C-alpha positions as CSV (number, residue, x, y, z in Angstrom):
1,M,139.9,61.0,145.9
2,Y,138.4,62.7,142.9
3,R,136.8,65.3,145.1
4,T,140.1,65.8,146.9
5,K,141.9,66.4,143.6
6,Q,139.1,68.9,142.7
7,R,139.5,70.7,146.0
8,I,143.3,70.8,145.5
9,S,142.9,72.1,141.9
10,G,140.3,74.6,143.2
11,A,142.7,75.7,146.0
12,R,145.6,76.0,143.5
13,L,143.4,78.0,141.2
14,A,142.4,80.3,144.1
15,I,146.1,80.7,145.1
16,V,147.1,81.4,141.5
17,G,144.2,83.9,141.2
18,L,145.2,85.5,144.5
19,A,148.9,85.6,143.4
20,I,147.8,87.4,140.2
21,V,145.8,89.9,142.2
22,V,148.7,90.5,144.5
23,V,151.1,91.0,141.6
24,A,148.6,93.3,139.9
25,L,148.1,95.4,143.1
26,G,151.9,95.6,143.5
27,A,152.2,96.8,139.9
28,L,149.5,99.4,140.4
29,S,151.1,100.5,143.6
30,A,154.4,100.9,141.8
31,C,152.7,102.9,139.1
32,S,150.9,104.9,141.7
33,S,154.2,105.6,143.4
34,L,155.8,106.6,140.2
35,F,152.9,108.9,139.4
36,D,153.0,110.4,142.9
37,A,156.7,111.0,142.5
38,A,156.2,112.6,139.1
39,V,153.5,114.9,140.5
40,D,155.6,115.7,143.6
41,S,158.5,116.6,141.4
42,M,156.3,118.9,139.2
43,V,154.8,120.5,142.2
44,D,158.3,121.1,143.7
45,R,159.5,122.7,140.5
46,E,156.5,124.9,140.3
47,M,156.9,125.9,144.0
48,D,160.6,126.6,143.4
49,K,159.7,128.7,140.4
50,A,156.9,130.6,142.3
51,A,159.3,131.2,145.2
52,A,162.0,132.5,142.8
53,D,159.4,134.8,141.1
54,A,158.2,136.0,144.5
55,E,161.7,136.7,145.6
56,R,162.4,138.7,142.4
57,D,159.1,140.6,142.8
58,A,160.0,141.3,146.5
59,E,163.4,142.7,145.4
60,A,161.7,144.9,142.8
61,D,159.2,146.0,145.5
62,A,162.0,146.8,147.8
63,V,163.7,148.9,145.1
64,G,160.4,150.6,144.4
65,S,159.6,151.4,148.0
66,A,162.9,151.8,149.7
67,G,164.2,154.4,147.3
68,T,167.4,152.6,146.6
69,A,167.1,152.2,142.9
70,P,170.5,151.9,141.1
71,Q,171.8,154.9,139.2
72,A,170.7,154.8,135.6
73,T,172.8,156.0,132.7
74,P,171.0,158.7,130.7
75,R,170.0,157.4,127.3
76,N,169.1,159.8,124.5
77,I,165.7,158.6,123.6
78,D,163.7,159.9,120.7
79,P,160.9,162.0,122.2
80,S,159.0,161.8,118.9
81,V,158.8,158.0,119.4
82,H,158.4,157.8,123.2
83,R,156.1,160.8,123.6
84,I,156.3,161.2,127.3
85,V,157.0,165.0,127.2
86,G,154.1,167.1,128.4
87,A,151.3,166.9,131.0
88,W,149.3,163.8,132.0
89,E,146.3,163.9,134.3
90,N,143.8,161.8,136.1
91,P,141.1,163.7,138.0
92,D,140.2,160.5,139.9
93,Y,143.5,160.8,141.8
94,N,142.8,164.3,143.2
95,D,143.9,164.2,146.9
96,E,143.7,160.3,146.8
97,G,147.2,159.5,147.8
98,R,148.8,159.5,144.3
99,S,149.6,162.2,141.8
100,A,146.7,163.6,139.9
101,R,149.0,165.4,137.4
102,V,152.5,164.6,136.2
103,V,154.6,166.7,133.8
104,F,157.7,165.6,131.9
105,S,160.1,168.0,130.1
106,L,163.2,167.0,128.2
107,N,166.6,168.2,129.5
108,E,169.7,168.8,127.3
109,D,171.5,165.7,128.9
110,G,168.7,163.3,127.8
111,T,167.0,163.1,131.1
112,F,163.5,164.4,131.9
113,T,162.4,166.8,134.5
114,Y,159.6,165.1,136.5
115,L,157.0,167.1,138.3
116,A,154.1,165.4,140.2
117,F,151.2,167.2,141.8
118,D,148.7,165.9,144.3
119,R,145.9,167.8,142.7
120,L,145.1,168.9,139.1
121,D,145.2,172.5,140.3
122,G,148.6,172.2,142.0
123,G,149.0,171.4,145.6
124,D,152.2,169.7,146.8
125,V,154.7,169.2,144.1
126,Y,157.3,166.5,143.9
127,E,160.2,167.4,141.6
128,G,163.0,165.3,140.3
129,V,164.5,163.7,137.2
130,A,163.5,160.7,135.2
131,T,166.4,158.9,133.5
132,Y,165.4,156.3,130.9
133,I,167.3,153.1,130.8
134,R,165.6,151.8,127.7
135,T,162.6,152.3,125.5
136,W,160.9,150.0,123.0
137,I,157.7,149.4,121.0
138,D,155.6,146.5,122.2
139,E,153.7,143.9,120.1
140,E,150.6,146.2,120.1
141,G,152.5,149.2,118.8
142,R,152.6,151.0,122.2
143,S,155.7,153.0,123.2
144,C,157.2,151.6,126.4
145,G,159.9,152.8,128.7
146,E,161.9,151.8,131.7
147,S,163.3,154.6,133.8
148,T,164.6,155.5,137.2
149,V,162.9,158.5,138.9
150,T,164.9,160.4,141.4
151,L,163.3,163.1,143.4
152,N,165.2,166.2,144.6
153,N,164.9,164.9,148.2
154,G,166.9,161.8,147.2
155,M,164.1,159.2,147.0
156,S,164.2,157.1,143.9
157,W,162.4,154.1,142.3
158,N,162.4,152.1,139.1
159,T,159.3,152.6,136.8
160,L,157.8,151.1,133.7
161,D,155.6,153.3,131.5
162,R,153.5,152.6,128.4
163,I,152.0,155.2,126.1
164,S,149.0,154.2,123.9
165,V,149.4,154.1,120.1
166,D,147.3,157.3,119.8
167,G,149.6,159.0,122.4
168,N,146.7,160.0,124.7
169,T,147.1,157.5,127.5
170,L,150.0,156.9,129.9
171,E,150.2,153.8,132.1
172,V,152.8,153.8,134.9
173,Q,153.8,151.2,137.4
174,S,156.8,151.2,139.7
175,G,158.9,148.3,141.0
176,V,157.6,145.7,138.5
177,R,159.0,143.8,135.5
178,R,155.8,144.0,133.5
179,I,152.9,146.5,133.7
180,N,149.8,144.9,135.3
181,P,146.7,147.2,135.5
182,Q,145.4,145.1,138.5
183,G,148.8,145.2,140.3
184,P,150.0,147.5,143.0
185,R,151.3,151.0,142.3
186,Y,149.6,151.1,138.9
187,S,148.4,154.5,137.6
188,I,146.8,155.6,134.4
189,Y,146.9,159.2,133.0
190,Y,145.5,161.0,130.0
191,R,146.5,164.1,128.0
192,P,144.5,167.1,129.3
């Protein structure tokens, strides 16, 4: 009888131990489910954000490539601050599918005549008007501008440009919200 009681106590102890393990596993499973749900929620939010960013970028790309940029209202910018006027060149772009030389001159109405050449020595010229929507100075002291360029043939696109503090380097990128030197349609020019 004593051994029977020991066996029953041992069996109870085993059942109680098994019940504890089952409860602990259930709690871990619930925590794991909560953790998985939290991770899934964060992933969903990041995916939604990435999709929204991609959609905005695609819209900007469409504006940049389709030539349907909205009409900009000319702003009288101070050319002594945003020193875009003059010639800008990059000999690496000679006959490489982008303009090797661009020239800006200020018009009386606050717009800029825009001339772009395939080669430094001339070649095909693309002529139009750059209309600035806004200009600002960034945190590094560079002069930045947002404009719409409209060629005489009707093609147009939105452009961001950034002029170095010393005024000798011009970075240009179309169809973007922020200039990225590794991004598409990025160009860099220097004073001749």
